[in-house]
C-alpha positions in Angstrom: 32.6 -4.1 5.5 32.3 -7.5 7.1 31.1 -8.2 10.6 33.7 -11.0 10.9 36.6 -8.6 11.0 34.8 -6.5 13.7 34.4 -9.4 16.1 37.3 -11.7 15.5 38.6 -11.2 19.0 35.5 -12.9 20.4 37.1 -16.3 19.9 38.8 -15.7 23.2 35.7 -15.1 25.3 36.6 -16.1 28.9 39.8 -17.8 27.7 43.5 -17.3 28.0 45.2 -16.7 24.7 48.9 -16.8 25.0 50.1 -17.4 28.5 47.9 -20.5 28.9 50.4 -23.3 29.2 48.1 -25.5 27.1 46.5 -25.7 23.7 44.0 -23.2 22.4 42.9 -21.1 25.3 43.2 -23.8 28.0 45.1 -23.2 31.2 47.0 -25.9 33.2 48.2 -24.0 36.3 46.3 -25.9 38.9 48.9 -26.1 41.7 52.5 -24.9 42.3 53.9 -28.4 42.9 52.3 -29.8 39.8 53.5 -26.8 37.7 57.0 -27.4 38.9 56.7 -31.0 37.6 55.7 -30.1 34.1 52.0 -30.0 34.9 51.6 -33.7 35.8 49.1 -34.7 38.5 46.4 -37.1 37.3 48.3 -40.1 38.5 49.6 -38.6 41.7 48.2 -37.6 45.1 50.6 -34.7 46.0 48.3 -32.4 47.9 44.9 -30.7 47.8 45.4 -29.5 44.2 44.3 -33.1 43.3 40.8 -31.5 43.2 41.9 -29.8 39.9 43.9 -32.7 38.3 42.1 -35.8 39.6 39.4 -35.5 42.3 39.6 -39.3 42.8 43.1 -38.8 44.4 41.9 -36.4 47.2 41.0 -39.3 49.5 44.6 -40.6 49.3 46.1 -37.3 50.4 47.1 -38.0 54.0 46.8 -34.6 55.7 44.0 -32.2 55.8 45.2 -28.9 54.5 44.7 -25.5 52.9 46.8 -24.0 50.2 46.8 -20.9 48.1 48.9 -19.9 45.1 49.3 -17.3 42.4 51.1 -17.2 39.0 52.3 -14.2 37.1 51.8 -15.0 33.4 53.8 -12.8 31.1 53.4 -13.4 27.3 55.5 -11.9 24.6 53.8 -12.1 21.2 55.5 -10.8 18.0 54.0 -10.5 14.6 55.4 -9.8 11.1 53.1 -9.1 8.2 53.2 -11.2 5.1 53.9 -7.9 3.3 57.0 -7.2 5.3 57.6 -4.1 7.4 58.4 -3.8 11.1 57.9 -6.6 13.6 55.0 -5.8 15.9 54.7 -6.8 19.5 52.1 -6.6 22.1 52.5 -4.2 25.0 53.9 -5.9 28.1 51.2 -7.1 30.5 50.9 -9.5 33.4 47.9 -11.6 34.4 47.7 -13.4 37.7 45.8 -16.7 37.7 45.3 -17.9 41.3 44.1 -21.0 43.1 42.8 -21.9 46.5 42.3 -25.4 47.9 40.9 -26.7 51.2 40.7 -30.5 51.8 39.5 -32.0 55.1 38.0 -35.1 56.6 38.1 -37.1 59.9 41.4 -38.8 60.7 41.5 -42.4 59.4 38.2 -41.9 57.5 37.8 -43.2 54.0 36.4 -40.0 52.6 37.4 -36.3 52.2 35.6 -33.2 51.3 37.1 -30.2 49.7 36.6 -26.9 47.9 38.7 -25.5 45.1 38.7 -22.0 43.7 40.8 -21.3 40.6 41.1 -19.2 37.5 41.4 -21.5 34.5 40.8 -18.8 31.9 42.1 -15.3 31.7 44.3 -13.0 29.7 45.3 -9.5 28.9 46.7 -8.6 25.5 47.3 -5.2 24.0 49.0 -4.9 20.6 51.1 -2.0 19.5 49.3 1.0 18.0 48.8 0.8 14.3 49.7 -2.8 13.9 48.5 -4.6 10.8 45.8 -6.6 12.6 44.2 -3.6 14.4 41.0 -4.2 12.5 40.9 -7.7 14.0 42.1 -6.9 17.5 43.8 -4.2 19.5 43.1 -5.3 23.1 41.6 -8.1 25.1 41.1 -8.4 28.8 39.5 -11.6 30.2 38.7 -12.8 33.7 37.1 -15.9 35.2 36.7 -17.7 38.5 35.7 -21.3 39.0 34.4 -22.8 42.3 34.5 -26.6 42.7 33.1 -28.4 45.8 34.5 -31.9 45.8 34.0 -35.3 47.4 36.4 -38.2 47.3 36.0 -41.7 48.7 38.5 -44.6 49.2 36.7 -47.8 48.2 39.7 -49.8 49.3 43.2 -48.8 50.6 44.3 -48.9 47.0 41.3 -47.5 45.1 39.5 -44.2 45.4 37.0 -42.2 43.4 36.0 -38.6 43.4 33.9 -35.9 41.7 33.5 -32.1 41.9 30.8 -29.7 40.7 32.5 -27.1 38.5 30.8 -23.7 38.8 31.7 -20.8 36.5 31.0 -18.4 39.3 32.4 -15.2 37.5 33.5 -14.4 34.1 34.0 -11.2 32.2 35.4 -10.2 28.8 36.5 -6.9 27.2 37.4 -6.9 23.5 38.5 -3.9 21.5 39.5 -3.2 17.8 39.7 -0.4 15.3 37.1 0.2 12.6 38.1 1.0 9.0 35.6 3.8 8.3 35.7 5.9 5.1 35.7 9.1 7.3 38.7 8.1 9.5 39.5 5.5 12.1 36.8 4.4 14.5 36.9 2.0 17.5 34.5 -0.6 18.9 34.5 -2.1 22.4 32.6 -5.2 23.6 32.2 -5.7 27.3 30.2 -8.5 28.9 29.6 -10.8 31.9 29.1 -14.5 31.6 26.1 -16.4 33.1 26.8 -18.8 36.0 27.2 -22.3 34.4 27.8 -25.8 35.8 29.9 -28.8 34.8 31.7 -31.6 36.6 35.2 -32.9 37.2 35.5 -36.6 38.1 38.3 -39.1 38.5 39.5 -42.5 39.6 42.8 -43.2 41.4 44.5 -46.6 41.9 47.6 -47.3 43.8 48.4 -51.0 43.7 51.8 -50.6 45.5 54.0 -48.1 47.1 55.9 -47.8 43.8 53.1 -47.3 41.4 49.9 -45.2 41.0 47.5 -44.7 38.1 44.7 -42.2 37.6 42.1 -41.1 35.0 40.0 -38.0 35.1 37.4 -36.2 33.0 36.4 -32.6 33.0 33.1 -31.9 31.3 32.4 -29.1 28.8 30.9 -25.9 30.0 29.3 -23.4 27.6 30.2 -19.8 28.5 27.2 -17.7 27.7 27.3 -13.9 27.5 23.9 -12.1 27.3 23.3 -8.4 27.1 27.0 -7.6 26.7 27.6 -3.9 26.1 28.8 -2.4 22.8 30.5 1.0 22.8 31.7 3.0 19.7 34.1 5.9 19.5 35.3 7.8 16.5 32.1 7.4 14.5 31.5 10.4 12.2 29.3 13.2 13.2 26.9 15.5 11.3 24.1 14.9 8.8 26.5 13.5 6.1 27.5 10.7 8.5 24.0 9.3 8.9 24.5 6.5 6.4 27.6 5.2 8.0 26.2 5.5 11.6 23.0 3.6 10.5 25.2 0.5 10.1 26.2 0.6 13.8 23.0 0.7 15.8 23.6 -2.3 18.1 24.6 -1.6 21.7 24.2 -5.1 23.0 25.5 -8.6 22.0 25.1 -12.2 22.9 27.5 -15.1 22.3 28.3 -18.6 23.4 31.8 -20.2 23.6 32.2 -23.9 24.4 34.9 -24.6 27.0 35.7 -28.2 25.9 35.9 -31.4 27.8 39.3 -32.9 28.8 40.1 -36.6 29.3 43.4 -37.4 31.1 45.5 -40.4 32.0 48.3 -40.3 34.5 51.0 -42.6 36.0 53.1 -42.1 39.1 56.2 -44.0 39.8 58.1 -43.9 43.1 61.5 -45.7 42.6 62.7 -44.6 46.0 61.2 -42.9 49.1 62.8 -39.7 47.9 62.0 -39.7 44.2 58.6 -39.3 42.6 58.0 -39.4 38.8 54.8 -38.5 36.9 53.7 -39.0 33.4 50.4 -37.5 32.0 48.6 -37.6 28.7 45.5 -35.4 28.0 43.1 -35.1 25.1 41.1 -31.9 24.8 38.0 -32.1 22.7 38.4 -28.9 20.8 36.5 -30.2 17.7 33.3 -29.1 19.4 34.4 -25.5 18.7 33.2 -25.1 15.1 32.0 -21.6 14.8 31.6 -18.5 17.0 28.3 -16.8 16.6 27.2 -13.3 17.7 23.7 -11.8 17.8 23.3 -8.1 18.1 20.5 -6.0 19.6 19.6 -2.6 20.8 18.2 -1.1 24.0 14.6 -1.1 22.7 14.8 -4.9 22.4 14.9 -4.8 18.6 17.5 -6.0 16.2 20.7 -4.0 16.2 23.4 -3.7 13.5 27.2 -3.9 13.5 28.7 -3.4 10.1 25.1 -3.3 8.7 24.4 -6.9 9.9 22.4 -8.3 12.8 24.5 -11.4 13.4 28.0 -12.6 12.8 29.5 -16.1 12.3 33.3 -16.7 12.4 34.6 -20.1 11.5 36.9 -21.8 14.0 37.0 -25.5 13.0 39.3 -26.4 15.9 40.7 -29.9 16.2 41.1 -32.2 19.2 44.5 -31.8 20.7 46.9 -34.0 22.7 49.3 -33.0 25.4 52.1 -35.1 27.0 53.7 -34.2 30.3 56.5 -35.6 32.4 58.0 -34.4 35.7 59.8 -35.4 38.8 60.2 -34.5 42.5 63.2 -35.2 44.7 63.2 -34.9 48.5 66.6 -33.3 49.3 65.8 -33.3 53.0 62.8 -33.3 55.4 62.3 -29.6 54.6 63.3 -29.2 51.0 61.9 -30.8 47.8 63.0 -29.8 44.3 61.2 -30.4 41.0 61.6 -30.3 37.2 59.4 -31.2 34.3 58.6 -30.8 30.6 55.6 -31.0 28.3 54.6 -30.8 24.7 51.2 -29.6 23.7 49.8 -29.9 20.1 47.9 -27.0 18.8 44.1 -27.0 18.5 44.2 -24.4 15.7 44.4 -25.6 12.1 46.5 -24.0 9.4 44.7 -20.9 8.1 42.7 -20.4 11.2 45.3 -18.6 13.4 43.9 -15.4 14.9 45.4 -12.5 16.9 43.6 -13.3 20.2 44.8 -17.0 20.1 48.0 -17.2 18.0 48.2 -20.8 18.9 50.9 -23.3 17.8 52.5 -26.5 19.0 54.3 -25.6 22.2 57.3 -26.9 24.2 57.3 -26.2 28.0 60.0 -26.6 30.6 59.5 -26.1 34.4 61.3 -25.9 37.7 60.0 -25.8 41.2 60.7 -26.3 44.9 59.0 -26.5 48.3 60.4 -25.5 51.7 58.8 -26.7 54.9 59.1 -23.7 57.3 57.5 -25.5 60.2 55.8 -28.9 60.7 52.6 -27.3 59.4 53.5 -24.4 57.1 55.4 -24.6 53.8 56.2 -22.5 50.8 55.9 -23.6 47.2 57.5 -22.0 44.1 57.5 -22.8 40.4 58.7 -21.3 37.1 57.4 -22.2 33.7 58.9 -21.3 30.3 56.7 -21.8 27.3 57.9 -21.5 23.7 55.3 -21.6 20.9 56.6 -22.7 17.6 56.6 -20.0 14.9 53.3 -20.0 13.1 52.8 -18.5 9.6 49.8 -18.1 7.3 49.5 -16.4 3.9 46.7 -14.5 2.4 46.2 -17.4 0.0 45.9 -19.8 3.1 43.1 -17.6 4.4 41.4 -17.5 1.0 41.6 -21.3 0.7 39.7 -21.9 3.9 37.5 -18.8 3.9 39.0 -17.1 6.9 39.8 -13.7 5.5 38.7 -12.2 8.8 42.2 -13.0 10.0 45.5 -11.4 9.2 48.3 -12.9 7.1 51.8 -13.1 8.6 53.9 -14.8 11.1 53.3 -15.1 14.9 55.8 -16.1 17.5 55.1 -16.3 21.2 57.0 -17.0 24.4 55.6 -17.0 27.9 57.3 -16.7 31.3 55.2 -17.8 34.3 56.7 -17.7 37.8 54.5 -18.8 40.7 54.4 -18.8 44.5 52.2 -20.4 47.1 51.7 -21.3 50.7 50.4 -24.6 52.2 49.2 -25.4 55.7 48.7 -29.0 56.9 46.6 -29.9 59.9 
């Protein structure tokens, strides 16, 4: 029995697998207006969500304001084994990534402060009972919350810079899978909390005219560290004759580290008329830092623990850097109503032969719609809808053998995601 098959699901620690709207397990649901415009925002100064997309643009947002939003991410993953048989699907689930932004500063000042709270990683997936990959993954439930205090300064009326301290304030992961024991099916569950970690988000925003704006931003890598995670077993054999099998599962704690990679982005905003705004973004995520996923096991007494008769586990990932291209537009129908639309195309970070159940990643095409309605001079409602289609992704048993990833499952994955969103903003 290999430890790799036991802990394959760990590749999604603190990360969104299928309803992520970006490559790998990255999420790009920073603000309702931006989502409605295909996810653009690096080269625009739409509202306080600039703290997520480009902190340098915050100083160019005219009004002080507070906004809150939530998305309902619904992924539909299907799988068909290389050996044929029924198509398997995950059980329906909904995750609700949210965001909160508050930006403020003295009127006519060159600077603004802000704080952002958002959930850039998180997912809930549960595959059908008895599916072919049950010894790799049956269920995963992930949560995370980032807090980002931000400062932005306008050096000139055309040029501003900004930076935010990214804090992984809360993160949790629960992974489950079945165990192929000779005495009958068993089950293993890993549950852990991530340590508080720090990174940064910085950007520059330049608006040479009323018709054009340009932005660049960089979000640093954060390593998500889990220590003293809890391991629970069910279905292990009982009785004296089971001693040999049970001696292979003595660990009840685990430790692991997952790199959440850096992202470099470039954005352009074009305003052909007072009513029309267009945005174009390109982003490069440095997934190549994610080479392997390593686990260390221990027991309560502080000694080495075993899972599958091994004290450690290494699962190869070999991700590749991934590009994403986004385009979107906003049109002001009236003083109260704005409508939006957009599209994007994200290239997969997962190489052929490395696709796994917790991240059945593939190149993805995304279409979005959105609108805002100004209820009063200060209060408005924002709404968005995102549809994401991942290209069909297949791998054979020979593909897995060729790259040494037989801890995966051979077959064909197909994923669609539906993500409506709603938010409120208040200007003052």
